[in-house]
PAMI-565963 format. One line per 8 residues: their letters; for each residue y, x negated, z of C-alpha. Coordinates in nm, 2 decimals. Layout:
<recs>
a = Y:X:Z  ... .
</recs>
This chain:
<recs>
meqirlsl = -6.11:-0.82:-7.52  -6.36:-0.60:-7.35  -6.07:-0.36:-7.27  -5.96:-0.36:-7.64  -6.32:-0.28:-7.75  -6.35:0.01:-7.51  -6.01:0.15:-7.61  -6.10:0.13:-7.98 .
alvfvlvi = -6.44:0.28:-7.93  -6.29:0.58:-7.75  -6.04:0.64:-8.02  -6.29:0.62:-8.31  -6.54:0.84:-8.13  -6.27:1.10:-8.08  -6.16:1.09:-8.44  -6.52:1.13:-8.56 .
nfssslsa = -6.59:1.42:-8.33  -6.27:1.59:-8.41  -6.31:1.54:-8.78  -6.67:1.68:-8.77  -6.55:1.99:-8.58  -6.29:2.06:-8.85  -6.54:2.15:-9.12  -6.30:2.31:-9.37 .
qqdtieiy = -6.33:2.67:-9.46  -6.34:2.65:-9.83  -6.34:3.02:-9.90  -5.97:3.08:-9.80  -5.61:3.04:-9.91  -5.43:2.77:-9.71  -5.08:2.85:-9.58  -4.83:2.58:-9.52 .
iidnfvtp = -4.51:2.67:-9.32  -4.18:2.51:-9.43  -3.93:2.71:-9.22  -4.00:2.95:-8.94  -3.71:3.04:-8.70  -3.49:3.32:-8.58  -3.12:3.27:-8.63  -2.92:3.27:-8.30 .
elpnklml = -2.62:3.47:-8.43  -2.62:3.85:-8.47  -2.77:4.02:-8.65  -3.08:3.81:-8.57  -3.28:3.72:-8.88  -3.63:3.58:-8.91  -3.62:3.30:-9.16  -3.96:3.23:-9.31 .
sfftsevc = -4.07:3.02:-9.60  -4.41:2.87:-9.69  -4.63:2.77:-9.98  -5.00:2.84:-10.04  -5.29:2.64:-10.19  -5.33:2.91:-10.46  -5.10:3.15:-10.64  -5.11:3.49:-10.45 .
ksklning = -4.92:3.79:-10.33  -4.80:3.80:-9.97  -4.69:4.03:-9.69  -4.55:3.98:-9.34  -4.68:4.18:-9.04  -4.46:4.19:-8.73  -4.62:4.27:-8.39  -4.92:4.43:-8.57 .
tneiviss = -4.73:4.74:-8.69  -4.44:4.65:-8.92  -4.55:4.53:-9.27  -4.31:4.38:-9.52  -4.37:4.26:-9.87  -4.28:3.90:-9.92  -4.40:3.83:-10.27  -4.51:4.12:-10.49 .
lstdnhki = -4.60:3.88:-10.78  -4.85:3.60:-10.75  -4.68:3.27:-10.66  -4.74:2.96:-10.44  -4.39:2.95:-10.31  -4.30:3.23:-10.07  -3.97:3.30:-9.89  -3.82:3.59:-9.69 .
qvdltsyt = -3.53:3.67:-9.46  -3.60:3.97:-9.22  -3.31:4.14:-9.05  -3.47:4.22:-8.71  -3.20:4.47:-8.60  -3.41:4.78:-8.70  -3.73:4.66:-8.52  -3.82:4.72:-8.16 .
lkpkanyf = -3.88:4.37:-8.03  -3.92:4.21:-7.69  -3.71:3.90:-7.58  -4.04:3.70:-7.58  -4.40:3.72:-7.70  -4.32:3.88:-8.04  -4.55:3.76:-8.32  -4.61:3.78:-8.69 .
tiivedtl = -4.90:3.72:-8.92  -4.90:3.65:-9.29  -5.13:3.84:-9.53  -5.21:3.69:-9.87  -5.40:3.84:-10.16  -5.55:3.63:-10.43  -5.58:3.72:-10.80  -5.92:3.89:-10.74 .
gktytsek = -5.77:4.12:-10.48  -5.93:3.95:-10.18  -5.70:3.93:-9.87  -5.67:3.66:-9.60  -5.47:3.69:-9.28  -5.32:3.39:-9.09  -5.33:3.33:-8.72  -5.06:3.49:-8.50 .
defeipke = -4.74:3.29:-8.46  -4.51:3.39:-8.18  -4.13:3.40:-8.20  -3.85:3.48:-7.95  -3.51:3.65:-7.99  -3.25:3.38:-7.90  -3.00:3.47:-7.63  -2.66:3.51:-7.77 .
viveggsn = -2.43:3.21:-7.70  -2.06:3.26:-7.74  -1.88:2.96:-7.87  -1.50:3.00:-7.91  -1.37:2.90:-8.24  -1.71:2.79:-8.37  -2.03:2.92:-8.53  -2.34:2.97:-8.32 .
flmfclfg = -2.56:2.89:-8.62  -2.37:2.56:-8.69  -2.41:2.47:-8.32  -2.78:2.54:-8.35  -2.82:2.32:-8.66  -2.62:2.04:-8.49  -2.83:2.07:-8.18  -3.15:2.05:-8.38 .
gvvfalps = -3.02:1.74:-8.56  -2.93:1.57:-8.24  -3.27:1.65:-8.09  -3.45:1.51:-8.39  -3.26:1.19:-8.37  -3.33:1.13:-8.01  -3.57:0.83:-7.93  -3.86:0.88:-7.70 .
pvyiltke = -3.86:0.72:-7.35  -4.16:0.49:-7.29  -4.30:0.33:-6.98  -4.47:0.00:-7.06  -4.72:-0.19:-6.84  -4.83:-0.55:-6.90  -5.05:-0.77:-6.70  -4.76:-0.91:-6.50 .
nqyfsltk = -4.46:-0.68:-6.55  -4.33:-0.33:-6.62  -4.06:-0.24:-6.88  -3.87:0.05:-7.02  -3.86:0.11:-7.40  -3.70:0.34:-7.65  -3.91:0.44:-7.95  -3.84:0.65:-8.26 .
eipliflk = -4.13:0.78:-8.48  -4.07:0.94:-8.82  -4.37:1.13:-8.98  -4.36:1.07:-9.35  -4.68:1.20:-9.52  -4.87:1.50:-9.40  -5.23:1.59:-9.50  -5.27:1.96:-9.56 .
ssgynypn = -5.51:2.17:-9.36  -5.65:2.52:-9.35  -5.48:2.56:-9.02  -5.15:2.74:-8.97  -4.93:2.55:-8.73  -5.01:2.18:-8.79  -5.15:1.96:-9.07  -5.48:1.77:-9.05 .
gyfsveys = -5.28:1.46:-8.97  -4.99:1.25:-9.08  -4.88:0.89:-9.16  -4.57:0.77:-8.98  -4.34:0.47:-8.93  -4.20:0.38:-8.59  -3.95:0.14:-8.43  -3.96:0.04:-8.06 .
hiinapik = -3.71:-0.16:-7.86  -3.84:-0.29:-7.52  -3.56:-0.36:-7.28  -3.56:-0.71:-7.11  -3.91:-0.80:-7.25  -3.99:-1.14:-7.40  -4.08:-0.96:-7.72  -3.83:-0.68:-7.76 .
nffrtgyk = -3.87:-0.53:-8.11  -4.18:-0.38:-8.27  -4.25:-0.20:-8.59  -4.55:0.03:-8.64  -4.72:0.22:-8.92  -5.03:0.43:-8.87  -5.22:0.75:-8.89  -5.24:1.04:-8.64 .
hiveipgv = -5.51:1.30:-8.66  -5.43:1.65:-8.53  -5.67:1.90:-8.38  -5.54:2.23:-8.25  -5.71:2.33:-7.92  -5.68:2.63:-7.69  -5.45:2.60:-7.39  -5.22:2.34:-7.55 .
eyvspgln = -5.07:2.28:-7.89  -5.30:2.00:-8.01  -5.48:1.67:-7.93  -5.41:1.38:-8.16  -5.59:1.05:-8.17  -5.44:0.78:-8.38  -5.44:0.41:-8.49  -5.15:0.19:-8.58 .
yvtnfkgf = -5.07:-0.15:-8.72  -4.80:-0.31:-8.50  -4.59:-0.62:-8.57  -4.27:-0.79:-8.46  -4.25:-0.99:-8.79  -4.25:-1.31:-8.58  -4.62:-1.37:-8.51  -4.73:-1.07:-8.31 .
ngispeis = -4.96:-0.87:-8.55  -5.19:-0.63:-8.38  -5.33:-0.29:-8.35  -5.24:0.00:-8.12  -5.49:0.29:-8.08  -5.34:0.60:-7.91  -5.40:0.96:-7.81  -5.13:1.23:-7.78 .
lglfrifn = -5.14:1.58:-7.63  -4.91:1.84:-7.78  -4.77:2.04:-7.48  -4.54:2.32:-7.60  -4.30:2.41:-7.89  -3.92:2.43:-7.90  -3.76:2.67:-8.15  -4.09:2.67:-8.35 .
tftvyary = -3.97:2.34:-8.49  -4.03:2.07:-8.24  -4.34:2.00:-8.03  -4.31:1.82:-7.70  -4.60:1.57:-7.66  -4.73:1.32:-7.40  -4.88:1.00:-7.54  -5.09:0.70:-7.41 .
rfnakpgd = -5.11:0.39:-7.63  -5.29:0.05:-7.60  -5.14:-0.25:-7.79  -5.30:-0.58:-7.84  -5.30:-0.88:-8.08  -5.67:-0.96:-8.16  -5.77:-1.31:-8.05  -5.48:-1.35:-7.81 .
pgsefhei = -5.58:-1.27:-7.45  -5.29:-1.16:-7.24  -5.10:-1.00:-7.53  -5.23:-0.65:-7.43  -4.99:-0.39:-7.30  -5.00:-0.01:-7.22  -4.75:0.26:-7.31  -4.70:0.61:-7.16 .
siglysgf = -4.44:0.82:-7.33  -4.29:1.17:-7.39  -4.17:1.26:-7.74  -4.10:1.52:-8.00  -4.31:1.59:-8.30  -4.15:1.75:-8.61  -4.22:1.78:-8.98  -3.87:1.70:-9.10 .
faiyf = -3.85:1.48:-9.40  -4.23:1.48:-9.44  -4.42:1.50:-9.77  -4.73:1.72:-9.79  -5.05:1.61:-9.98 .
</recs>
């Protein structure tokens, strides 16, 4: 129980510290990205769509020199397809910013977001774009491998987490946090199946994508009802859609000594199928 209290204390201290460091900038227009990717087939196109917390006009700036109008009329739903053929771009380290203008004429500029020009992949008798979409769907459906350590044994598990509800933020790449559901199957363990639901707080930090403390309710619907504090580290992004993360999680059933077990996993974060609030 002492180990449970120490783990919970660590998670709650992190959540409080991170929340206090995110004092929202009220005097701004928040930008929430929906789609942001470059099509792999030629001609390459930057596909961008987003919505804003207020109705506004918007422009896109590529590499600090090329400015394109997205929405000339005030709206909260913005969308553009940019043919990149006429732009001088590098294979990597290109970036864009979004500039929005409110009804009073005040402008706000988003943080830089990098994008790459995909290498051309030749697929006989098929569509590169279709292959890209199929690949993205397969990647999203993949479960996360998990190493589990109990007091007496070690196990391997497969876990699938699905974010459902996102909390909007004034940031650009990630929300303030999200609520999710999750199913885990532990191979050869006495208790094999677990269901979790919980909240993960997201804080973007320099050097990596984010750090994310969280707290879950965990159950096997057969008597194991407990809690599982966790902390994740976003490592890097794939196709500006998925984020590879590493996670540590502690699980326990309060009042049941010996029920504790630890998890170390690698997974993919994505905002597919999520609802923003």
